[in-house]
C-alpha positions in Angstrom: 42.7 90.3 273.5 43.0 93.3 271.4 40.8 93.5 268.4 41.6 95.3 265.1 38.9 97.2 263.4 37.7 95.3 260.4 38.6 96.8 257.0 35.8 97.7 254.9 35.0 95.5 251.8 37.3 97.0 249.1 35.5 95.2 246.4 32.2 96.6 247.4 33.6 100.1 247.9 36.0 100.2 244.9 34.2 100.1 241.7 37.4 99.6 239.7 38.4 96.5 241.6 38.5 93.2 239.6 36.2 90.5 240.6 37.4 86.9 240.3 35.8 84.9 237.5 32.8 83.1 238.7 32.6 85.1 241.9 30.8 88.1 240.6 27.2 88.9 241.2 24.5 87.1 239.3 23.1 88.2 236.1 21.1 91.4 236.0 17.8 91.8 234.3 18.8 94.8 232.3 21.7 93.0 230.5 21.3 90.8 227.3 21.6 87.1 228.2 23.5 84.6 226.0 21.2 82.3 223.8 21.0 78.7 224.8 22.7 76.2 222.4 20.5 75.0 219.5 18.9 71.6 220.0 20.2 68.8 217.8 18.2 65.8 216.5 18.1 62.7 218.6 20.3 60.8 216.2 23.1 63.4 216.4 22.4 64.9 213.0 22.1 68.7 212.8 18.6 70.0 213.5 16.3 71.8 211.2 18.1 75.1 212.0 21.5 73.8 210.8 22.9 75.7 207.9 22.5 74.0 204.5 24.5 74.4 201.2 25.0 77.8 199.9 22.3 79.0 197.5 25.0 80.0 194.9 26.3 76.5 194.7 22.8 75.1 194.0 22.3 77.7 191.2 25.7 76.9 189.6 25.0 73.1 189.7 21.6 73.6 188.2 23.0 75.8 185.4 25.8 73.3 184.6 23.3 70.5 184.4 21.1 72.5 182.1 24.0 73.4 179.8 25.1 69.7 179.7 21.6 68.7 178.7 21.4 71.3 176.0 24.9 70.3 174.7 23.9 66.6 174.5 20.6 67.5 172.7 22.5 69.7 170.2 25.0 66.9 169.5 22.1 64.5 168.9 20.3 66.9 166.6 23.5 67.5 164.6 24.1 63.8 164.2 20.5 63.3 163.0 20.9 66.2 160.6 24.2 64.8 159.2 22.5 61.4 158.6 19.5 63.0 157.0 21.7 65.1 154.7 23.7 62.0 153.7 20.5 60.1 152.8 19.1 63.1 150.8 22.4 63.5 148.9 22.5 59.8 148.0 18.9 60.0 146.8 19.7 63.0 144.6 22.7 61.2 143.1 20.5 58.2 142.3 17.9 60.5 140.7 20.6 62.3 138.5 22.1 59.0 137.4 18.7 57.7 136.5 17.9 60.9 134.5 21.3 60.7 132.6 20.8 57.0 131.8 17.2 57.6 130.6 18.5 60.4 128.3 20.8 58.0 126.6 18.3 55.3 126.1 17.1 56.6 122.7 20.7 56.7 121.5 21.1 53.0 122.4 17.8 52.2 120.6 19.0 53.9 117.4 22.3 52.1 117.5 20.6 48.8 117.8 18.3 49.7 115.0 21.3 50.6 112.8 23.0 47.3 113.6 19.8 45.5 112.7 19.9 47.0 109.2 23.7 46.7 108.8 23.4 44.3 105.8 20.9 46.3 103.8 22.6 49.4 102.6 26.1 50.5 103.8 25.4 54.1 102.8 22.3 54.1 105.0 24.3 52.7 107.9 26.7 55.6 107.7 23.9 58.1 107.7 22.2 56.3 110.6 25.4 56.3 112.7 25.9 60.0 112.0 22.3 60.7 113.1 22.9 58.7 116.3 26.1 60.7 117.0 24.3 63.9 116.6 21.6 62.7 119.0 24.2 61.8 121.6 25.8 65.2 121.2 22.4 66.8 121.7 21.9 64.8 124.9 25.2 66.0 126.3 24.3 69.6 125.5 21.0 69.2 127.3 22.8 67.9 130.3 25.0 71.0 130.3 28.0 69.8 128.3 28.0 71.4 124.8 30.5 70.1 122.2 33.5 72.1 121.0 35.2 71.0 117.8 35.8 74.2 115.9 38.9 74.7 113.8 40.4 78.0 112.6 39.8 79.6 116.0 42.5 81.1 118.2 44.0 78.6 120.7 42.5 78.9 124.2 44.1 76.9 127.0 40.7 76.9 128.8 39.1 74.9 125.9 42.0 73.3 124.0 44.8 70.8 124.7 47.7 71.0 122.3 48.8 67.5 121.1 50.9 68.8 118.1 52.3 71.8 116.4 52.2 71.9 112.6 53.6 74.2 109.9 50.6 75.7 108.0 51.2 78.7 105.8 47.5 79.2 105.4 46.7 79.4 109.1 47.8 82.3 111.3 50.3 81.3 114.0 48.6 80.1 117.2 45.3 79.1 115.6 43.7 75.6 115.8 44.4 73.7 112.6 42.7 70.4 113.3 40.5 69.0 116.1 41.6 65.4 116.8 39.2 64.9 119.7 36.2 67.2 120.5 35.8 68.7 123.9 32.7 68.9 126.0 31.5 71.4 128.6 32.5 75.0 129.6 34.4 76.4 132.5 33.9 74.5 135.7 31.4 72.2 134.0 34.0 71.0 131.5 34.2 67.3 130.9 37.4 67.5 128.9 39.2 70.0 126.6 39.4 69.5 122.9 42.6 67.8 121.7 44.0 70.0 118.8 46.9 70.7 116.6 48.1 74.4 116.5 49.8 76.3 113.7 53.4 76.9 114.5 54.5 80.4 115.5 57.3 82.1 113.5 
């Protein structure tokens, strides 16, 4: 039976020939080998080498928590400051009311003294009431509210309130002829303007 000469191994002689997958020669010592899979914990959870949360996320979370804590502390401090300010303001108001009332106590004492001697001498009563009035005016001036009851001065809308216009040939037009009710205080500390009548303008 005729025999054909065997063809040489083309794969071995042809370096460009493709070798089927899995049929190639074994690994060589001079080539890098793939790393084995990382071991996992026995319970199926990732092992110690598993990747954790990104460090940037931890920093952002910590920064947000610190800002929230500072914000809550600032709100608490502001509320405490508001309450303390309200208490101090009420205390100052009470002190001022007490000082004002104490300043008028001598006025009340003198009025009661005048009423006690009302039947003795009518002329003395009038003088006593006038003295008490002057004392009360002085108390108001000490509290920062001086009295204004001048006539013959030019009308000033900041100090005067016109309640009537009169014809007076002896008074220049626009001057105060009579003060019907005195005013107290100046500028922003004015309790009330003086009620006056003013000479009629031509």
